[in-house]
C-alpha positions as CSV (number, residue, x, y, z in Angstrom):
1,M,-6.6,-0.2,5.5
2,I,-5.8,2.4,2.9
3,F,-6.9,2.4,-0.7
4,A,-4.0,3.6,-3.0
5,R,-2.4,3.4,-6.4
6,V,1.2,2.4,-6.9
7,I,2.9,5.3,-8.7
8,G,6.6,4.3,-8.5
9,T,9.4,2.6,-6.6
10,V,11.8,3.8,-4.0
11,V,15.5,2.9,-4.1
12,A,17.6,3.2,-1.0
13,S,21.2,2.1,-1.1
14,Q,21.7,2.7,2.7
15,K,18.9,1.3,4.9
16,D,18.2,-0.8,7.9
17,P,19.4,-4.4,7.3
18,N,15.9,-5.7,7.9
19,L,14.8,-3.9,4.8
20,N,17.4,-5.6,2.5
21,G,15.7,-7.5,-0.3
22,K,12.4,-5.8,0.2
23,K,10.8,-3.8,-2.6
24,L,9.7,-0.4,-1.6
25,L,6.7,1.2,-3.5
26,L,5.6,4.8,-3.6
27,C,1.8,4.8,-3.2
28,R,-0.7,7.6,-3.5
29,E,-3.9,7.4,-1.6
30,A,-7.1,7.3,-3.7
31,D,-10.8,7.5,-3.1
32,H,-13.2,4.6,-3.8
33,G,-13.4,5.6,-7.4
34,G,-9.7,5.8,-7.9
35,K,-9.4,9.6,-7.8
36,P,-6.0,10.6,-6.4
37,L,-5.9,12.1,-2.9
38,K,-3.1,14.2,-1.4
39,S,-1.4,11.6,0.8
40,Y,1.6,9.5,-0.2
41,H,3.1,6.4,1.5
42,V,6.2,4.4,1.0
43,A,5.2,0.7,1.6
44,V,6.9,-2.6,1.5
45,D,5.5,-4.8,-1.2
46,A,4.3,-8.2,0.2
47,V,2.2,-9.2,-2.9
48,Q,4.3,-8.4,-5.9
49,A,2.3,-5.3,-6.9
50,G,3.5,-3.0,-9.7
51,E,3.2,0.5,-11.0
52,G,-0.4,1.4,-11.8
53,N,-1.9,-1.3,-9.6
54,F,-4.6,-0.2,-7.1
55,V,-3.7,-1.8,-3.8
56,L,-4.7,-2.0,-0.1
57,L,-2.2,-0.8,2.4
58,S,-2.0,-1.9,6.0
59,Y,-0.6,0.9,8.2
60,G,0.9,1.3,11.6
61,S,1.7,-1.7,13.8
62,A,-0.5,-3.9,11.7
63,A,2.0,-3.4,8.8
64,R,4.5,-5.6,10.7
65,M,2.2,-8.6,11.0
66,T,3.0,-10.2,7.6
67,E,5.7,-12.9,7.0
68,E,7.5,-10.3,4.8
69,T,7.5,-7.5,7.4
70,K,7.5,-9.0,10.9
71,S,11.1,-8.0,11.7
72,A,11.3,-4.8,9.6
73,P,11.0,-1.2,10.9
74,I,8.1,-0.2,8.6
75,D,4.8,1.8,8.8
76,A,3.1,0.6,5.6
77,V,2.8,-2.7,3.6
78,V,1.0,-3.5,0.4
79,I,-1.3,-6.5,1.5
80,A,-3.5,-6.8,-1.6
81,I,-3.8,-5.9,-5.3
82,I,-7.4,-4.7,-6.0
83,D,-9.1,-6.3,-9.0
84,R,-12.4,-4.6,-8.6
85,V,-14.4,-2.3,-6.3
86,Q,-18.1,-3.0,-6.1
87,M,-20.4,-0.7,-4.1
88,T,-23.9,-1.8,-3.1
89,H,-24.9,1.8,-2.1
90,P,-23.8,5.0,-3.8
91,A,-21.1,6.9,-1.9
92,G,-22.8,9.3,0.5
93,G,-26.2,7.7,-0.2
94,G,-26.7,6.2,3.2
95,A,-28.2,2.8,4.0
Protein backbone atom coordinates (compact mmCIF):
# COMPACT_ATOMS: atom_id res chain seq x y z
CA MET A 1 0.00 0.00 0.00
CA ILE A 2 1.04 3.57 -0.64
CA PHE A 3 0.51 6.55 1.68
CA ALA A 4 -0.52 9.63 -0.35
CA ARG A 5 -2.41 12.92 -0.32
CA VAL A 6 -5.15 13.75 -2.81
CA ILE A 7 -4.08 16.91 -4.62
CA GLY A 8 -6.67 17.09 -7.40
CA THR A 9 -8.90 15.32 -9.87
CA VAL A 10 -8.30 14.06 -13.38
CA VAL A 11 -10.94 14.56 -16.08
CA ALA A 12 -10.81 12.45 -19.24
CA SER A 13 -13.56 12.81 -21.83
CA GLN A 14 -12.19 9.89 -23.89
CA LYS A 15 -11.45 6.75 -21.89
CA ASP A 16 -11.98 3.01 -21.68
CA PRO A 17 -15.71 2.29 -21.17
CA ASN A 18 -14.90 0.43 -17.93
CA LEU A 19 -13.74 3.76 -16.45
CA ASN A 20 -17.05 5.53 -17.14
CA GLY A 21 -18.60 6.82 -13.91
CA LYS A 22 -15.40 6.40 -11.92
CA LYS A 23 -13.79 9.40 -10.23
CA LEU A 24 -10.08 9.73 -10.94
CA LEU A 25 -7.90 11.40 -8.30
CA LEU A 26 -4.39 12.80 -8.62
CA CYS A 27 -2.45 11.64 -5.56
CA ARG A 28 1.05 12.56 -4.43
CA GLU A 29 2.97 10.05 -2.34
CA ALA A 30 3.86 11.21 1.18
CA ASP A 31 6.00 9.93 4.02
CA HIS A 32 4.57 8.77 7.37
CA GLY A 33 4.50 12.38 8.62
CA GLY A 34 2.69 13.72 5.56
CA LYS A 35 5.75 15.28 3.88
CA PRO A 36 5.26 15.20 0.08
CA LEU A 37 7.47 12.85 -1.91
CA LYS A 38 8.26 13.01 -5.63
CA SER A 39 5.91 10.32 -7.02
CA TYR A 40 2.39 10.92 -8.29
CA HIS A 41 -0.41 8.46 -9.09
CA VAL A 42 -3.77 8.68 -10.81
CA ALA A 43 -6.10 6.46 -8.80
CA VAL A 44 -9.74 5.41 -9.03
CA ASP A 45 -11.63 6.58 -5.95
CA ALA A 46 -13.39 3.67 -4.21
CA VAL A 47 -14.08 5.47 -0.90
CA GLN A 48 -15.29 8.99 -1.80
CA ALA A 49 -12.04 10.73 -0.89
CA GLY A 50 -11.55 14.40 -1.61
CA GLU A 51 -8.83 16.93 -2.22
CA GLY A 52 -6.57 17.29 0.82
CA ASN A 53 -7.36 13.84 2.26
CA PHE A 54 -4.51 11.55 3.21
CA VAL A 55 -5.30 8.15 1.69
CA LEU A 56 -4.01 4.62 1.20
CA LEU A 57 -3.54 3.45 -2.36
CA SER A 58 -3.51 -0.14 -3.48
CA TYR A 59 -1.29 -0.54 -6.51
CA GLY A 60 -0.77 -3.03 -9.31
CA SER A 61 -2.95 -6.12 -9.72
CA ALA A 62 -4.33 -5.67 -6.17
CA ALA A 63 -5.95 -2.42 -7.36
CA ARG A 64 -8.41 -4.45 -9.42
CA MET A 65 -9.73 -6.44 -6.45
CA THR A 66 -12.41 -3.99 -5.20
CA GLU A 67 -16.06 -4.02 -6.34
CA GLU A 68 -15.46 -0.59 -7.90
CA THR A 69 -12.44 -1.66 -9.94
CA LYS A 70 -12.69 -5.38 -10.74
CA SER A 71 -13.36 -4.87 -14.47
CA ALA A 72 -11.40 -1.64 -15.01
CA PRO A 73 -7.94 -1.28 -16.57
CA ILE A 74 -6.30 0.47 -13.62
CA ASP A 75 -3.03 0.43 -11.68
CA ALA A 76 -4.07 2.34 -8.53
CA VAL A 77 -7.18 2.66 -6.35
CA VAL A 78 -7.89 4.71 -3.22
CA ILE A 79 -8.92 2.08 -0.66
CA ALA A 80 -8.97 4.11 2.57
CA ILE A 81 -9.09 7.65 3.92
CA ILE A 82 -6.54 8.02 6.72
CA ASP A 83 -7.87 9.61 9.91
CA ARG A 84 -4.70 9.34 11.97
CA VAL A 85 -1.22 7.82 11.95
CA GLN A 86 0.09 6.50 15.26
CA MET A 87 3.66 5.28 15.54
CA THR A 88 4.75 3.18 18.49
CA HIS A 89 8.44 3.62 17.63
CA PRO A 90 10.07 6.70 16.16
CA ALA A 91 10.89 6.39 12.46
CA GLY A 92 14.36 4.91 12.09
CA GLY A 93 14.49 4.15 15.81
CA GLY A 94 14.54 0.39 15.48
CA ALA A 95 12.66 -2.10 17.64
